[in-house]
C-alpha angles and dihedrals in degrees: 000000000000092000091051092048092046091049090049092051091046089051092050091048090050090049091048091050092049091050091048092053091049091047092052091049091049092048090053090049091047090053090050091050091048090053091050092047092051092048093048091048090058091041088056092050092048093046092050090050091052091050089051089051091051089050087051093239090126131024117228089227095064121104089236093056092045091049096048093042095044094045092047093051093048092046094048091054091047104032122128127014102035129147115243090251090056093049089048091052088054091047090050091053091051091041092053091052092050099038095049093058102019101142096042091040095054091043089054091051091050090052091056124092116270092258091059092044088053091052091051089051091048089051092055091045092050091049091050091049092047090055092056100034095077101041128054095201092055090045092054091045091055092046091053091048094045105042106039137085106295104219098037094043095046090067092044091046091052090053092045090047091055092049093043092054088065098037098044114358095181094052091046091051092047092051090049092052092046091053090045092053090047088056091048090055089060091046096053101032109116115248 
């Protein structure tokens, strides 16, 4: 009976090891696919912008064009398997560009044709998604903020934000940027 039980346990351990190896290989492949998907998303945005520039629907000298093109290029180079700190650095670069000229920047977007406004909105959405794609905690934080009762949760979110800043400053900052970019999508989306 001991030999049968030992063989059974050895078989289960072998099966568990084989499943673990497959799981690790699949996780690596999933990360590679995520990186490719993020890069292609920004390639698509950039390509569409260039077509609009060729069709003279947007001038390359406008702040909107520079923002969408610059953000796309930075994101393409950095898409995929980034540490949270790297994604935050990218979000800070984009945030600095937008925050420094917010009023003028959003007015420029609103002056653009609907196709260009849509691309600006897609850029903010893609940045928001990039922030949460590589980190489960940030993903859950954005879900909570997005899909709950607005008034009740706003108070709770403010409290959680204050606590999160001390517990995990990087995650708190990433959630804040993701929510900010989600708001920008609504601001620049063509009517």
